[in-house]
Phi, psi and omega in degrees: 000132183292149177290147184300318185297317178295317176305311180295319180297316179297318180296320178292318179296320178299319182292316181296316181295314177303320180292319180293319182294318181293335178284343182288141174288159172305323178295319177295317180296321179297311176303312179300314180301318179302313183294312180302314184290322177297312184293316179298312180298334182276353184292137178302326178297326178290318179296323184281339186282139170272324185237124182233126179265115177263167161252158180265107184295147175220157179062233182268009175290159173306138181287072189290351172301333177295339181283331186307305182295327183291317179292320176301314180297333178278359179085018179275152167275121182264131183240146170233152179284149169233128180287137175249162174302147179079024178065031178262166174230153165226152177263137182230135179285135178235158172235178176298340179264358181296139174271125179257146183243141180282123177282162183296345173271359174111336185274157177273144178215160181293151178276180182301333183286348177276131185290142178286142174242124178298143180308322185290345176272355182266122184276334187211133177238123171272112190264130178283161171189144176295317175208170176222164168253175187293344178270358180096001177288145184233158173246112180268203182279347175110359183273339179083006181305309185285328172304314183293316186295322185280342181306117180083357178295135183255353180274191181279136175241139185223139174244151176246128184222127172291141180302331181295340181234016174287126187252153173286325179213137173251132176299136184214162176238172188301331183275349184290133179260157177240160176269154181286321181236134178240125177257125181237168178257021177290000000 
């Protein structure tokens, strides 16, 4: 069970980060996305990976849908997460023609017609986060989906973080995972 003080710290940081991200103009977000995506696509791990699991950005998160055609053009298999009952995730392969369905939390996810790809076959996962610290620890939306999915994962994990919400320290608990590589727009 999480300690109340860490739970409260995380909730306060989520509120502050959401406010900062909401204050960004669409032009600022688009400029930030461009920098983040160029840097992400230039990573050696992206070049080496055959299968890349993205997250589908929503709200003020980076608009990662823009990465799908770029990765497909590079010959990558692009995967998106699908939420499962009990706070689980599975990765499903998508193409430019895949139909995405709106989940009850608001994000788009692959439909049943998209094939499932086992986690151990994924070389690189782009991990979402409201914010990250310089050590790669992240603060997510609070559901724990990715912490559970990443437990025991052996491939490369990458986070994208806007400079406006890059933290010196993110409150964390033993189950909180960190990304191996952090891409910023600094």
